[in-house]
C-alpha positions in Angstrom: 2.0 0.6 4.5 5.4 -0.9 4.8 4.7 -4.0 7.0 1.1 -5.1 6.8 -0.7 -7.4 9.1 -2.9 -9.5 6.8 -5.3 -10.4 9.6 -5.7 -6.7 10.5 -6.1 -5.7 6.9 -8.9 -8.2 6.4 -10.6 -6.8 9.6 -10.2 -3.3 8.2 -11.8 -4.3 4.9 -14.8 -5.8 6.7 -15.3 -3.2 9.5 -14.1 0.1 7.9 -16.3 1.1 4.9 -14.0 4.0 4.0 -11.0 1.7 3.9 -12.8 -0.9 1.7 -14.0 1.8 -0.7 -10.5 3.4 -0.9 -9.0 0.0 -1.7 -11.5 -0.7 -4.5 -10.9 2.8 -6.0 -7.1 2.4 -5.6 -7.3 -0.9 -7.6 -9.5 0.7 -10.3 -7.0 3.5 -10.7 -4.1 1.0 -10.8 -5.9 -0.9 -13.6 -6.5 2.3 -15.6 -2.8 3.3 -15.2 -1.7 -0.2 -16.3 -3.7 0.3 -19.5 -2.0 3.6 -20.2 1.4 2.1 -19.5 0.8 -0.6 -22.1 0.6 2.1 -24.8 3.8 3.0 -26.6 2.9 6.6 -27.1 0.5 8.8 -25.1 -1.2 11.9 -26.4 -0.9 15.1 -24.4 -4.4 14.5 -23.0 -3.4 11.0 -22.0 -0.3 12.3 -20.3 -2.4 14.7 -18.2 -4.8 11.9 -17.4 -2.0 9.6 -16.4 -0.6 12.3 -14.0 -4.1 12.9 -12.5 -4.7 9.2 -12.0 -1.3 8.8 -10.4 -2.0 11.6 -8.0 -5.4 10.2 -7.1 -4.0 6.8 -6.6 -1.3 8.1 -4.3 -3.8 10.2 -2.3 -6.0 7.1 -1.8 -2.9 5.0 -0.7 -1.9 7.7 1.7 -5.4 7.8 3.3 -5.5 4.0 3.5 -2.1 4.0 5.3 -3.4 6.7 7.7 -6.5 4.6 8.5 -4.2 1.5 8.9 -1.9 3.4 11.3 -4.8 4.8 13.3 -6.4 1.4 13.6 -3.1 -0.2 14.7 -2.6 2.4 17.4 -6.1 1.6 18.8 -5.5 -2.2 18.5 -2.0 -2.1 20.2 
C-alpha cells in the first residue's frame, strides 16, 4: 500500500473482518521479528524462525494490499 487513504483504512478495519485480522496478525509478526532483531546472535533455529515470520508477514501485507486495492476500485 503505497499511498493510503486513512479514512478508507479505518472503514476497512471496521467493515472488513479479514482485513482487521490480517492487520492484527501482521503487527504481532512485526513485534516478534523486532524481538529477534534485538538479539546480537541468532541460533540456526531462530534464523529459520525469522525467515518464516518474514514470509508470513509479507504474505499478510500482500493480502491486505489486495483487499485495499479491491475496496478502492469499488469505492471509486
